[in-house]
C-alpha positions as CSV (number, residue, x, y, z in Angstrom):
1,M,5.6,-9.3,-20.2
2,Q,3.5,-7.4,-17.9
3,F,3.3,-3.5,-18.5
4,G,2.1,-1.4,-15.5
5,K,2.9,1.1,-12.7
6,D,4.9,-2.2,-10.9
7,T,7.7,-2.2,-13.4
8,A,9.1,1.3,-14.7
9,L,10.5,2.1,-18.1
10,R,13.8,3.6,-18.0
11,L,13.8,5.6,-21.1
12,L,16.5,7.5,-22.9
13,I,15.0,10.4,-25.4
14,V,17.6,12.2,-27.5
15,D,15.8,15.1,-28.7
16,D,16.4,19.0,-29.4
17,S,12.9,19.7,-28.2
18,V,11.6,19.1,-24.5
19,E,7.9,19.5,-25.5
20,A,8.5,16.8,-28.0
21,A,10.5,14.8,-25.6
22,E,8.0,15.0,-22.6
23,A,4.7,14.3,-25.4
24,I,6.8,11.3,-25.9
25,V,6.8,10.5,-21.9
26,S,2.8,11.5,-21.9
27,A,1.8,9.1,-24.4
28,L,3.4,6.2,-22.5
29,R,2.3,7.1,-19.2
30,N,-1.5,7.4,-20.6
31,S,-1.1,3.9,-22.0
32,G,-1.1,2.6,-18.8
33,I,3.6,2.3,-19.3
34,A,5.3,3.8,-15.9
35,V,8.4,5.7,-17.7
36,R,11.4,6.8,-15.9
37,P,12.8,9.3,-18.0
38,S,16.1,11.1,-18.7
39,R,17.4,14.0,-21.5
40,P,20.8,14.4,-21.9
41,E,21.9,17.8,-23.7
42,S,25.8,17.0,-24.4
43,E,27.8,13.9,-25.7
44,A,29.4,14.0,-21.9
45,E,25.6,14.2,-20.1
46,L,24.8,11.1,-22.8
47,G,27.6,9.2,-21.8
48,T,27.5,9.8,-18.0
49,L,23.6,8.6,-18.5
50,I,24.1,5.0,-19.9
51,T,27.8,4.4,-17.4
52,S,25.5,5.3,-14.3
53,Q,22.0,5.3,-14.6
54,P,21.9,2.6,-18.1
55,P,18.8,3.0,-19.5
56,D,16.3,0.5,-21.1
57,L,15.4,2.0,-24.5
58,V,17.3,5.2,-26.3
59,L,14.5,7.2,-28.5
60,A,17.1,9.1,-30.8
61,A,15.8,12.1,-32.9
62,R,17.2,11.5,-36.4
63,E,18.1,15.4,-36.5
64,A,18.5,16.5,-33.3
65,G,22.0,18.6,-32.9
66,L,22.5,18.5,-29.6
67,V,23.6,14.8,-29.4
68,P,23.4,14.1,-33.1
69,I,22.5,10.0,-33.8
70,T,25.9,9.4,-35.2
71,K,27.6,10.2,-31.6
72,V,24.5,8.2,-29.8
73,M,25.6,5.0,-31.6
74,Q,29.1,5.4,-30.9
75,A,28.3,5.8,-27.1
76,V,26.1,2.8,-27.0
77,D,28.7,0.7,-28.8
78,A,31.2,2.1,-26.9
79,S,29.2,0.8,-23.5
80,G,29.0,-2.8,-24.5
81,K,25.7,-2.9,-23.1
82,D,22.6,-4.4,-24.8
83,L,20.8,-1.0,-25.2
84,P,18.3,-1.0,-28.1
85,V,17.7,2.6,-30.3
86,L,15.0,3.8,-31.9
87,M,15.3,6.5,-34.4
88,L,12.9,9.1,-34.3
89,L,11.4,10.1,-37.6
90,D,8.7,12.3,-39.3
91,T,8.6,10.3,-42.5
92,V,10.1,7.1,-43.5
93,D,11.3,6.4,-47.1
94,D,13.6,3.4,-48.4
95,T,16.1,5.9,-47.7
96,R,15.7,6.2,-44.1
97,L,14.9,2.9,-43.4
98,L,18.5,1.6,-44.9
99,E,20.2,4.7,-42.9
100,T,18.2,3.2,-39.7
101,I,19.6,-0.4,-40.5
102,T,23.3,1.2,-41.1
103,L,23.6,3.2,-38.1
104,G,22.8,-0.1,-36.2
105,A,18.8,1.0,-34.9
106,R,16.6,-1.6,-34.0
107,G,13.5,0.3,-35.6
108,V,12.1,3.5,-36.5
109,L,9.0,5.8,-34.5
110,L,7.2,8.1,-36.2
111,R,6.5,10.8,-34.4
112,N,2.9,12.3,-33.7
113,R,1.5,8.6,-34.2
114,N,1.0,7.5,-30.3
115,D,0.0,4.1,-31.8
116,H,3.3,3.4,-33.8
117,L,4.9,4.7,-30.8
118,I,3.1,2.6,-27.7
119,T,3.4,-0.8,-30.2
120,T,7.0,-0.3,-31.0
121,V,7.9,0.7,-27.8
122,R,6.2,-2.0,-25.6
123,K,7.4,-5.0,-28.4
124,E,11.3,-3.5,-28.0
125,W,10.9,-3.6,-24.3
126,A,9.5,-7.1,-24.2
127,D,12.2,-8.4,-26.9
128,L,14.9,-7.0,-24.3
129,E,13.2,-8.5,-21.3
130,A,13.3,-11.6,-23.5
131,R,16.8,-11.6,-24.0
132,R,17.8,-10.5,-20.1
133,S,15.5,-13.2,-18.9
134,Q,17.9,-15.3,-21.3
135,R,20.7,-14.2,-20.3
136,R,19.6,-14.9,-16.9
137,L,18.2,-18.1,-17.1
138,E,21.7,-19.5,-18.8
139,A,23.7,-18.1,-15.9
140,H,21.4,-19.9,-13.9
141,I,21.8,-22.9,-15.5
142,R,25.4,-22.6,-15.8
143,E,25.7,-22.0,-11.8
144,T,23.2,-24.4,-11.3
145,E,25.7,-27.4,-13.6
146,R,28.3,-26.0,-11.2
147,R,26.9,-26.5,-7.9
148,C,25.4,-30.1,-9.1
149,D,28.9,-30.8,-10.1
150,A,30.2,-30.0,-6.8
151,L,27.2,-32.1,-5.1
152,I,27.8,-34.8,-7.0
153,D,31.7,-35.0,-6.3
154,S,30.7,-34.7,-2.3
155,S,27.9,-36.8,-2.6
156,R,28.3,-40.3,-0.5
157,E,25.4,-41.9,-3.1
158,P,27.6,-44.1,-5.9
159,I,26.7,-41.8,-9.2
160,A,27.4,-42.4,-12.5
161,Y,26.9,-41.0,-15.6
162,I,26.4,-43.4,-19.1
163,H,26.6,-42.5,-22.6
164,E,25.5,-45.2,-24.8
165,G,26.7,-47.9,-22.4
166,M,29.8,-46.6,-21.3
167,H,30.8,-44.4,-18.3
168,I,31.9,-40.9,-19.2
169,R,31.4,-39.7,-15.5
170,A,31.4,-41.2,-11.8
171,N,32.2,-39.8,-8.3
172,G,34.2,-41.1,-5.7
173,A,31.5,-42.4,-4.0
174,Y,31.1,-44.6,-6.9
175,L,34.5,-45.4,-7.3
176,E,34.7,-46.8,-3.9
177,V,31.6,-49.1,-4.0
178,F,33.6,-51.1,-6.8
179,G,36.9,-50.8,-5.8
180,F,38.4,-48.4,-8.5
181,E,41.2,-46.2,-7.5
182,S,41.0,-43.3,-9.7
183,F,38.1,-42.5,-12.6
184,D,41.0,-43.8,-15.4
185,E,40.3,-46.7,-14.5
186,I,36.8,-47.0,-15.4
187,E,36.4,-44.2,-18.1
188,G,35.0,-45.5,-21.1
189,M,33.8,-49.2,-19.4
190,S,30.7,-50.8,-20.3
191,L,28.3,-50.7,-17.6
192,L,27.9,-54.5,-18.2
193,D,31.0,-55.4,-16.8
194,L,30.1,-54.4,-13.5
195,I,27.2,-56.6,-13.5
196,A,26.9,-59.9,-11.9
197,P,27.2,-63.0,-15.0
198,G,24.0,-64.3,-13.7
199,K,22.6,-61.3,-14.4
200,V,24.4,-60.4,-17.6
201,E,21.2,-61.1,-20.4
202,G,18.7,-59.5,-18.1
203,F,21.0,-56.3,-18.4
204,K,21.5,-56.5,-21.5
205,Q,18.0,-56.3,-22.6
206,L,17.9,-53.5,-20.0
207,L,21.1,-51.6,-22.0
208,K,19.1,-52.1,-25.3
209,Q,15.8,-50.1,-23.9
210,I,18.3,-47.8,-22.7
211,S,19.6,-46.9,-26.2
212,R,15.9,-46.6,-27.4
213,G,15.3,-43.8,-24.6
214,E,12.9,-46.5,-22.9
215,A,15.0,-46.6,-19.3
216,P,13.1,-48.0,-16.8
217,P,13.2,-45.2,-13.2
218,R,14.8,-48.0,-11.2
219,H,16.3,-51.2,-11.9
220,E,16.9,-54.5,-9.1
221,T,20.0,-56.5,-10.3
222,E,23.2,-57.8,-9.0
223,A,26.9,-55.5,-9.2
224,R,30.1,-57.4,-8.9
225,T,33.2,-55.0,-7.6
226,L,36.8,-55.0,-9.3
227,D,37.6,-58.1,-7.0
228,G,34.8,-60.0,-8.1
229,N,32.8,-59.7,-5.2
230,Q,29.3,-59.9,-5.8
231,F,26.3,-57.8,-4.0
232,P,22.6,-57.0,-4.6
233,A,22.2,-53.6,-5.7
234,V,19.2,-51.2,-7.2
235,M,20.2,-48.4,-10.1
236,E,17.9,-45.6,-10.7
237,F,17.8,-43.9,-13.6
238,T,17.2,-40.5,-14.7
239,P,17.6,-38.8,-18.2
240,A,20.9,-36.3,-17.5
241,T,22.9,-34.2,-20.1
242,Y,26.8,-34.0,-19.4
243,E,28.9,-31.4,-20.8
244,G,26.2,-30.8,-23.6
245,E,25.6,-34.7,-24.6
246,N,22.1,-36.3,-23.0
247,C,23.1,-39.3,-21.1
248,L,21.7,-41.2,-18.0
249,Q,22.7,-40.3,-14.4
250,V,22.8,-43.5,-12.4
251,I,22.6,-43.6,-8.8
252,L,23.2,-47.4,-7.1
253,R,22.3,-48.5,-3.8
254,R,23.3,-51.5,-2.2
255,Q,20.4,-53.5,-1.3
256,E,21.1,-54.8,2.7
257,V,17.7,-54.2,3.8
258,D,14.2,-55.9,3.0
259,P,13.2,-54.6,-0.6
260,E,9.9,-54.3,0.6
261,L,10.9,-52.2,3.6
262,A,12.7,-50.6,1.4
263,R,9.8,-49.6,-1.1
264,E,7.9,-48.4,2.1
265,V,10.7,-46.4,3.5
266,E,10.6,-44.4,0.0
267,E,7.0,-44.0,0.3
268,L,6.9,-42.5,3.4
269,R,9.7,-40.0,2.7
270,Q,7.5,-38.7,-0.7
271,R,4.8,-37.9,2.0
272,D,3.8,-35.3,4.1
273,Q,3.5,-36.8,7.8
274,V,0.5,-34.3,8.9
275,T,-1.4,-35.3,5.9
276,G,-0.5,-38.8,4.4
277,L,-0.5,-36.3,1.0
278,L,2.6,-36.1,-1.2
279,N,4.9,-33.6,-0.1
280,R,5.9,-30.5,-1.8
281,A,9.1,-31.7,-3.1
282,T,7.9,-35.3,-4.4
283,F,4.8,-33.0,-6.3
284,L,7.0,-30.9,-8.2
285,R,8.4,-33.5,-9.8
286,S,5.2,-34.8,-11.0
287,L,4.5,-31.2,-12.0
288,E,8.0,-30.8,-13.7
289,D,7.1,-34.3,-16.0
290,A,3.4,-33.0,-16.5
291,V,4.9,-29.9,-18.1
292,A,7.5,-31.0,-20.1
293,A,5.1,-33.6,-21.5
294,A,2.9,-30.5,-22.4
295,A,5.9,-29.4,-24.3
296,Q,7.1,-32.0,-26.0
297,D,3.6,-33.9,-26.8
298,G,1.6,-31.2,-26.6
299,A,-0.6,-33.2,-23.5
300,H,-3.0,-31.2,-21.3
301,H,-3.1,-30.9,-17.7
302,G,-4.6,-29.0,-14.8
303,L,-3.3,-27.7,-12.0
304,L,-5.0,-26.4,-8.8
305,L,-3.9,-24.8,-5.8
306,V,-6.4,-25.0,-3.0
307,E,-6.1,-22.9,0.5
308,P,-8.9,-21.7,3.0
309,D,-10.5,-18.6,3.1
310,H,-9.7,-16.5,6.6
311,F,-7.3,-19.5,7.6
312,N,-5.9,-17.1,10.9
313,R,-9.6,-16.4,12.2
314,L,-10.0,-20.3,11.7
315,L,-6.8,-20.9,13.7
316,Q,-8.1,-17.9,16.4
317,D,-11.5,-20.1,16.7
318,I,-9.8,-23.8,17.4
319,G,-6.1,-22.3,18.8
320,L,-2.8,-22.6,17.5
321,D,-2.0,-25.7,19.0
322,A,-4.8,-27.5,16.4
323,A,-3.5,-26.6,13.4
324,D,-2.0,-29.7,12.2
325,T,-5.6,-31.5,13.0
326,L,-7.2,-28.2,10.8
327,V,-4.9,-29.0,7.9
328,A,-5.5,-32.8,8.2
329,A,-9.1,-32.4,8.1
330,M,-9.0,-30.4,5.0
331,A,-6.6,-33.3,3.5
332,D,-9.5,-35.9,4.7
333,R,-12.3,-33.8,2.6
334,L,-10.2,-33.4,-0.2
335,R,-9.5,-37.0,-1.2
336,T,-13.1,-37.0,-1.0
337,A,-13.7,-35.1,-4.0
338,L,-11.0,-36.6,-6.2
339,G,-10.8,-39.0,-8.8
340,P,-8.3,-41.9,-8.9
341,R,-6.0,-40.4,-11.4
342,D,-5.6,-36.9,-9.4
343,V,-2.1,-36.6,-7.6
344,A,-2.8,-33.7,-4.3
345,A,0.3,-32.6,-1.9
346,R,0.6,-30.5,0.8
347,F,2.3,-27.5,-1.5
348,G,2.3,-25.4,1.8
349,E,1.4,-24.5,5.5
350,H,-2.3,-24.4,4.7
351,Q,-2.0,-24.5,0.8
352,F,-2.8,-27.9,-1.2
353,A,-2.0,-28.8,-5.0
354,I,-3.8,-31.1,-7.2
355,L,-2.5,-32.7,-10.6
356,T,-5.2,-33.7,-12.7
357,P,-3.2,-35.6,-15.7
358,G,-5.1,-35.6,-19.5
359,S,-7.4,-33.0,-18.5
360,D,-8.9,-30.5,-20.2
361,H,-10.4,-27.2,-19.4
362,R,-14.0,-28.6,-18.9
363,R,-12.9,-31.0,-16.5
364,T,-10.5,-28.8,-14.9
365,T,-13.0,-26.3,-14.0
366,Q,-15.5,-29.5,-13.3
367,L,-13.0,-30.3,-10.3
368,A,-12.3,-27.3,-9.1
369,E,-15.9,-26.7,-8.6
370,T,-16.2,-30.0,-6.8
371,L,-14.0,-29.5,-4.2
372,R,-15.2,-26.2,-3.8
373,N,-18.2,-27.0,-3.2
374,A,-16.9,-30.0,-0.6
375,F,-15.7,-27.7,1.6
376,A,-19.1,-24.9,1.2
377,N,-21.4,-27.5,1.5
378,A,-20.8,-29.3,4.7
379,V,-19.4,-28.9,7.8
380,L,-15.5,-29.6,8.5
381,E,-15.1,-31.8,11.5
382,T,-11.7,-32.1,13.4
383,D,-11.1,-33.9,16.9
384,H,-13.4,-31.8,18.9
385,R,-14.8,-28.7,16.5
386,S,-17.1,-28.7,14.1
387,L,-16.5,-25.7,11.5
388,S,-18.3,-24.0,8.8
389,T,-15.3,-23.4,6.1
390,T,-14.7,-21.9,2.3
391,V,-12.1,-22.4,0.1
392,S,-10.5,-20.0,-2.9
393,I,-8.8,-22.2,-5.7
394,G,-6.5,-21.0,-8.5
395,G,-5.9,-23.3,-11.1
396,V,-4.1,-23.2,-14.4
397,Q,-4.7,-25.6,-17.8
398,I,-1.2,-26.7,-18.8
399,G,-0.5,-26.7,-22.4
400,E,1.7,-25.9,-25.3
401,K,0.8,-22.3,-24.7
402,I,2.6,-22.0,-21.0
403,A,4.7,-25.3,-20.6
404,S,6.9,-23.8,-18.0
405,I,6.8,-24.6,-15.1
406,T,7.6,-20.7,-13.1
407,A,4.9,-19.7,-15.6
408,V,2.5,-22.5,-14.3
409,L,2.9,-22.1,-10.8
410,G,2.8,-17.8,-11.5
411,K,-0.5,-18.0,-12.6
412,A,-1.8,-20.7,-10.6
413,S,-1.1,-18.7,-7.5
414,Q,-2.3,-15.2,-9.2
415,C,-5.2,-17.0,-10.0
416,L,-5.8,-17.8,-6.1
417,Q,-4.9,-14.3,-4.7
418,S,-7.8,-12.8,-7.1
419,A,-10.3,-15.3,-6.0
420,S,-9.5,-14.8,-2.3
421,G,-9.1,-10.9,-3.0
422,V,-12.9,-11.2,-4.7
423,G,-14.5,-12.3,-1.5
424,G,-13.3,-16.1,-1.4
425,N,-15.0,-19.4,-1.6
426,R,-14.5,-18.7,-5.7
427,T,-12.7,-20.8,-8.2
428,E,-10.0,-18.6,-11.0
429,L,-8.5,-20.7,-13.8
430,F,-6.4,-19.1,-16.3
431,D,-7.0,-21.2,-19.3
432,P,-4.4,-19.8,-22.1
433,G,-7.3,-20.4,-24.9
434,A,-10.0,-18.6,-22.9
435,A,-8.0,-16.1,-20.7
436,D,-10.9,-13.2,-22.4
437,R,-13.5,-15.1,-20.9
438,A,-11.6,-15.8,-17.5
439,E,-10.4,-11.8,-17.5
440,E,-13.8,-10.7,-18.0
441,E,-15.6,-12.6,-15.6
442,R,-13.0,-11.5,-12.7
443,V,-13.8,-7.9,-14.3
444,E,-17.3,-8.1,-13.7
445,A,-16.8,-9.3,-10.2
446,W,-14.2,-6.3,-8.9
447,V,-16.8,-3.6,-10.7
448,A,-19.7,-5.4,-8.6
449,R,-17.5,-5.3,-5.2
450,I,-16.6,-1.2,-6.5
451,R,-20.3,-0.8,-7.2
452,D,-21.5,-2.2,-3.7
453,A,-18.6,0.0,-1.8
454,L,-19.8,3.1,-3.3
455,D,-23.7,2.5,-2.2
456,A,-23.2,0.6,0.7
457,D,-20.3,2.9,2.2
458,R,-17.9,0.4,2.2
459,F,-14.9,2.6,2.0
460,V,-13.0,3.0,4.9
461,M,-9.6,5.5,5.5
462,E,-6.2,4.9,7.4
463,Y,-4.7,7.8,8.4
464,Q,-0.6,8.3,8.2
465,P,0.6,11.3,9.8
466,L,3.4,13.8,8.5
467,I,6.3,14.9,10.5
468,A,7.7,18.3,10.3
469,L,11.4,18.2,10.2
470,H,11.7,21.9,10.6
471,G,9.8,24.4,12.4
472,E,6.7,24.2,14.6
473,A,5.3,20.9,14.7
474,V,1.7,20.9,12.6
475,E,-1.0,18.2,13.3
476,M,-1.3,16.7,9.7
477,Y,-2.2,13.9,7.9
478,E,-2.5,11.9,4.8
479,A,-5.6,10.0,4.1
480,Y,-5.5,6.3,2.2
481,L,-8.2,5.2,1.1
482,R,-9.1,1.3,1.9
483,L,-11.7,-1.2,0.6
484,Q,-13.4,-3.2,3.2
485,G,-13.9,-6.5,2.3
486,E,-17.0,-8.6,3.7
487,H,-15.1,-9.9,6.7
488,G,-13.6,-7.2,7.5
489,E,-10.5,-7.4,5.4
490,L,-8.6,-4.1,3.9
491,V,-7.7,-4.1,0.3
492,P,-5.6,-1.8,-1.0
493,P,-6.3,1.0,-4.2
494,M,-3.7,-0.6,-6.2
495,A,-5.8,-4.1,-6.4
496,F,-9.4,-1.8,-8.1
497,L,-8.9,1.6,-9.0
498,Q,-7.3,0.4,-12.9
499,I,-10.7,-1.3,-13.4
500,A,-12.4,1.7,-11.2
501,E,-10.9,3.9,-14.3
502,E,-11.5,1.6,-17.2
503,H,-15.6,1.5,-16.2
504,G,-15.6,5.1,-15.4
505,L,-16.0,5.1,-11.7
506,L,-12.9,6.8,-10.6
507,W,-14.7,10.3,-10.4
508,E,-17.4,8.4,-7.7
509,I,-14.5,7.0,-5.5
510,D,-12.4,10.9,-5.8
511,R,-16.0,12.5,-4.5
512,W,-16.2,9.9,-1.3
513,V,-12.4,10.3,-0.4
514,V,-12.6,14.3,-0.5
515,G,-16.2,14.3,1.0
516,K,-14.8,12.1,3.9
517,A,-11.8,13.7,4.5
518,I,-13.8,16.7,4.7
519,A,-15.7,15.7,7.5
520,V,-12.8,14.5,9.5
521,I,-11.6,18.3,9.0
522,G,-14.7,19.4,10.7
523,E,-15.2,16.9,13.4
524,R,-11.7,17.7,14.4
525,M,-12.5,21.9,14.5
526,R,-15.5,21.2,16.4
527,N,-13.3,18.9,18.8
528,G,-10.5,21.8,18.9
529,R,-7.8,20.3,16.4
530,Q,-6.8,21.9,13.7
531,T,-6.1,19.2,11.2
532,T,-4.9,19.2,7.7
533,V,-5.6,16.2,5.4
534,L,-4.4,15.4,2.6
535,V,-6.0,13.1,0.0
536,K,-5.3,12.0,-3.3
537,I,-7.5,12.4,-6.5
538,T,-7.7,11.3,-9.7
539,Q,-7.3,12.7,-13.2
540,A,-11.0,12.2,-13.2
541,S,-11.9,14.5,-11.2
542,L,-10.6,17.1,-13.5
543,Q,-13.2,16.7,-16.4
544,D,-16.0,16.5,-13.2
545,D,-17.5,20.5,-13.4
546,T,-19.9,19.6,-10.4
547,L,-16.5,18.9,-7.9
548,R,-16.1,22.6,-7.1
549,Q,-19.9,22.5,-6.0
550,Y,-19.8,19.4,-3.8
551,I,-16.7,20.8,-2.2
552,Q,-18.6,24.0,-1.3
553,E,-21.8,22.2,0.4
554,K,-19.6,19.5,2.1
555,L,-17.3,22.5,3.7
556,A,-20.5,24.4,4.5
557,K,-22.0,21.2,6.0
558,H,-19.3,20.1,8.5
559,G,-18.2,23.4,9.2
560,A,-14.4,22.5,8.2
561,D,-11.9,25.3,6.6
562,G,-10.9,24.6,3.2
563,R,-7.1,25.6,3.9
564,Q,-7.1,22.5,5.8
565,L,-7.7,20.3,3.0
566,V,-4.9,19.5,0.4
567,L,-5.9,17.6,-2.9
568,Q,-2.8,15.9,-4.7
569,L,-2.4,15.0,-8.2
570,P,0.0,12.9,-10.2
571,E,2.8,15.3,-11.5
572,S,2.4,13.3,-14.9
573,K,-1.3,13.9,-15.1
574,V,-1.4,17.3,-14.5
575,F,0.5,17.7,-17.7
576,T,-1.3,16.0,-19.9
577,H,-4.3,17.6,-18.1
578,L,-2.9,20.7,-17.8
579,R,-5.6,23.3,-18.5
580,A,-8.2,21.4,-16.7
581,A,-5.9,20.8,-13.9
582,Q,-5.5,25.0,-13.7
583,E,-9.0,25.8,-13.7
584,F,-9.6,23.2,-11.3
585,Q,-7.1,25.0,-9.1
586,A,-8.3,28.2,-9.6
587,Q,-12.1,27.0,-8.8
588,V,-11.6,25.1,-5.5
589,S,-8.8,27.7,-4.0
590,Q,-11.8,30.2,-3.6
591,Y,-12.7,28.0,-0.4
592,G,-9.0,27.8,0.4
593,V,-8.4,24.3,-1.0
594,R,-4.9,23.7,-1.6
595,V,-4.0,21.9,-4.6
596,G,-0.2,19.3,-4.6
597,L,1.6,17.3,-6.9
598,E,2.5,14.1,-5.9
599,Q,5.3,11.5,-8.0
600,F,7.1,15.3,-8.2
601,G,10.7,15.0,-9.4
602,V,10.5,11.9,-12.3
603,G,9.7,14.2,-15.2
604,L,12.0,15.4,-18.0
605,N,11.8,19.0,-16.1
606,S,9.0,18.9,-13.0
607,F,10.6,22.2,-12.4
608,Q,9.5,23.5,-15.6
609,L,5.8,22.7,-15.0
610,L,5.5,24.7,-12.3
611,T,5.8,27.8,-14.6
612,H,2.4,26.8,-15.4
613,F,0.5,24.9,-12.6
614,N,1.3,26.9,-9.1
615,A,1.1,23.8,-6.9
616,D,1.2,24.6,-3.0
617,V,2.5,21.0,-2.0
618,L,4.9,19.2,-3.5
619,K,5.5,15.4,-2.7
620,I,8.7,14.2,-3.9
621,D,8.5,10.4,-5.6
622,R,8.9,7.9,-3.7
623,S,11.6,6.0,-6.0
624,F,14.1,8.9,-4.4
625,M,13.5,7.3,-1.4
626,Q,15.0,3.9,-1.8
627,E,18.6,3.2,-0.2
628,L,18.8,7.0,-0.1
629,S,21.8,6.7,2.4
630,G,23.8,4.8,0.0
631,N,22.5,6.4,-3.2
632,P,24.4,10.1,-4.0
633,D,22.6,10.6,-7.1
634,H,19.3,10.6,-5.2
635,Q,20.4,12.7,-2.6
636,Q,21.4,15.5,-5.2
637,R,18.2,15.2,-7.2
638,V,16.6,15.3,-3.4
639,R,18.5,18.6,-2.7
640,E,18.0,20.2,-5.8
641,I,14.0,19.9,-5.3
642,A,14.6,21.2,-1.6
643,E,16.3,24.3,-2.9
644,K,14.4,25.4,-5.9
645,A,11.0,25.0,-3.7
646,R,12.5,27.0,-1.4
647,E,12.9,29.6,-3.3
648,L,9.7,29.3,-5.0
649,G,8.2,29.2,-1.6
650,K,6.4,25.3,-2.1
651,T,6.0,22.7,0.9
652,T,8.2,19.8,0.3
653,I,7.3,16.1,1.6
654,A,9.3,13.3,1.4
655,E,7.3,9.9,1.3
656,F,8.6,6.3,1.8
657,V,11.1,7.1,4.1
658,Q,12.8,4.1,5.6
659,D,15.5,4.7,7.6
660,A,17.1,7.3,10.1
661,G,19.8,8.0,7.6
662,S,17.4,9.3,5.2
663,M,16.0,11.3,8.0
664,S,18.7,12.7,8.3
665,I,20.0,13.6,4.6
666,L,16.4,15.1,4.2
667,F,16.5,16.9,7.2
668,G,19.9,18.4,6.1
669,A,18.4,18.8,2.5
670,G,16.1,21.3,4.0
671,I,12.3,19.3,3.1
672,D,9.5,20.4,5.1
673,Y,8.1,16.9,6.1
674,A,8.5,13.4,6.0
675,Q,6.1,10.4,6.0
676,G,6.4,6.4,6.1
677,N,6.3,3.4,8.1
678,F,9.5,3.8,9.6
679,L,8.6,6.6,11.4
680,A,4.5,5.8,12.1
681,P,2.2,3.5,10.0
682,P,-1.1,4.1,8.7
683,G,-3.9,3.4,11.1
684,P,-8.0,4.1,11.2
685,A,-7.2,6.6,14.1
686,M,-5.8,9.8,14.2
687,D,-3.6,9.4,17.7
688,Y,0.2,10.4,16.5
689,E,1.5,12.6,19.5
690,F,3.2,15.7,17.2
């Protein structure tokens, strides 16, 4: 399971101490886990939280008095939910461990041992998600079986299920072919009884193969109806299950056309008409067989996904009407690099897939490089144009460790996106046995790219206006950082900030952002425009003792008013770096620079933080904007934040506003500013008419 900002852990903490609960939340967030915490202060509130906002995990203090551990376990049991409870203890011994088991908690957490806390929470969360996935899969399987059942009944193709040579199920079309009125007439009948006398001996051998699990996928024979009429037929066999029993699905087709013509038609049905490669559906069947073989027999195969770099730009060069010509030319080039056993398909509009059976990591890597070079080292010829193009390739080494078609395709797609995102003309292969090596290479490429962006000024800003909901309109923008690629594409910060943090580059990025914002403010002032600019900075800047001096120098250089600059820090980072944040705010406030809190409102007691940190601006966490119009809990929370902020004289901002209904709610709640793509998306210019 992947832990990070995209997946939030809904955590319910039962502890009399708010500070102890906040310490737990901070430790988890600092380890990279996004947390949505809640903390009940009564048994009634506990019941409401479990019912209305079901958490993923419950952390309950053994000595809690507001909500005793026994009441916690009773509430969890009464909910009927799969809700793991971990007991918080100062120390553990045999007595406490037995008590934990007796109460029904899944484990213990030792206070003041953050390593144990993080490891245990990750494990229990992963186990919970695995159980949820299993339940979803089981439900999906049941629904799939139900739909398949309905499709088989309504199918005009004659279909039957055979167990140990006997009929256990047949649809109406199958009964009709042989002249039966109902399934009762054929239930338990041997398949051999429906074969013409002259073909019986050969079919007996087939039944023996079937009993050994060696049924061929297709068998030509002569069948006979209930009244003795014979007709040429083709039987297609597929292993299946029916009501939990292993069996064989038989699809019967009358062979009323030339067999050779039938084979040609079947071949055409499996091909993409533009490229002549296999189509997606046919390729997926081959991939399913390969994945199943890896799971059962430990076989190894390679899967590669191939996409041209900058495809839209290529289409602009040759015209949309030539898209099929371009794809066909790429398929032709692809064929020149493939081996005789490699299976290729058109997998998407301009995406190709290659399955290389029996391939180890070395051979799969070699094939990926061969394919890349086939495009990079030669001109691509179409009917009327010669094009220079490269491709990005993402792949997976299929084996026992990743013998799931969903995981295989997911990893291959991730690798393809990563290869393309780093600039293209690259191959990236996920091998469960060599994941660390691949990850190191990917990270090194990103570090080099970030370093180049800092040195060569390849970062850019996009600006999104903030719309005043009350009072006089003020010209205000939030500046968003983007990394400019080699071909002009813009990469969002989520793709590289984590790597930048791990390699100590955040403080340099913050400096670039702050310097750029001050330069823009100064330029606007010289043009007679008073423009407030909001920028995000990270906790790394709190440790940078020279940033204050840097801001002072930049303000003086560009003639900018510090009051027009707002520096935003995440609420959770200020809580965990409170002393440094206080000192930083005190320093920059000397120049009029304001400091705001973003992601506000998701802490256990966000306004308690304001008694220690005097933030000028509060930006409400975007999670409260999701389906705001239809979520009374979010509406109430927004109103509470707005009311308390007004009492404290704080400016409030709601980001990620999605619809007009949300705007009406925000206006009524008294929120000061709103922003979001619904109002105006970020862009390279400050040209909004306020």
